[in-house]
C-alpha positions in Angstrom: 137.3 124.7 105.7 134.4 122.4 106.3 135.0 118.7 106.7 134.1 116.6 103.6 133.2 113.5 105.6 129.9 112.3 107.1 128.7 109.6 109.3 126.0 107.1 108.0 124.2 104.3 109.6 124.7 101.0 107.8 122.9 97.7 108.8 125.4 95.2 110.0 124.3 92.7 107.2 125.4 95.4 104.7 128.7 95.9 106.4 129.3 92.1 106.1 128.4 92.3 102.4 130.9 95.3 102.0 133.6 93.2 103.6 133.1 90.4 101.2 133.1 92.8 98.3 136.5 94.4 99.1 139.2 94.1 96.4 142.0 94.0 99.1 141.9 93.8 102.8 142.8 97.5 103.6 140.4 99.0 101.0 138.3 101.6 102.8 134.5 101.6 102.8 134.7 105.0 101.2 136.8 103.7 98.3 134.6 100.6 97.9 131.3 102.6 97.9 132.7 105.2 95.5 133.6 102.3 93.1 130.3 100.7 93.5 128.4 103.9 92.9 130.4 104.5 89.6 129.6 101.0 88.5 126.0 101.6 89.2 125.8 104.7 87.3 127.4 103.1 84.2 124.9 100.1 84.5 122.0 102.5 85.0 123.0 104.5 81.8 123.4 101.2 79.9 119.9 100.0 81.0 118.3 103.3 79.9 120.0 102.9 76.5 118.7 99.3 76.2 115.2 100.5 77.1 115.4 103.3 74.5 116.4 100.8 71.8 113.6 98.4 72.9 111.0 101.2 72.6 112.1 102.3 69.2 112.2 98.7 67.9 108.7 97.8 69.2 106.8 99.3 66.1 109.1 97.4 63.6 108.7 94.2 65.5 104.9 94.5 65.6 105.0 95.2 61.9 107.2 92.1 61.2 105.6 89.7 63.7 102.0 91.0 64.0 100.7 89.9 60.6 98.1 87.4 59.4 100.8 85.2 57.6 102.6 84.5 60.9 99.3 83.5 62.8 99.3 80.3 60.7 102.3 79.0 62.8 100.4 79.5 66.0 97.9 76.9 65.0 100.5 74.2 64.2 
């Protein structure tokens, strides 16, 4: 059976950040990085959803705000 572990090089500044991020002193970097990766994926999906909403709202916003009646307020 092949090992499921790997060695990666991490800058010492990143290691210091990881130490500060630990939930508890004996938390392993593997546990911490797994948690961070899962959180990142959730945030990434949420951002994609927000971008999707923004894109589908743009035509309506232009319709509502991009009219001659509203240009009057720009001159005040």
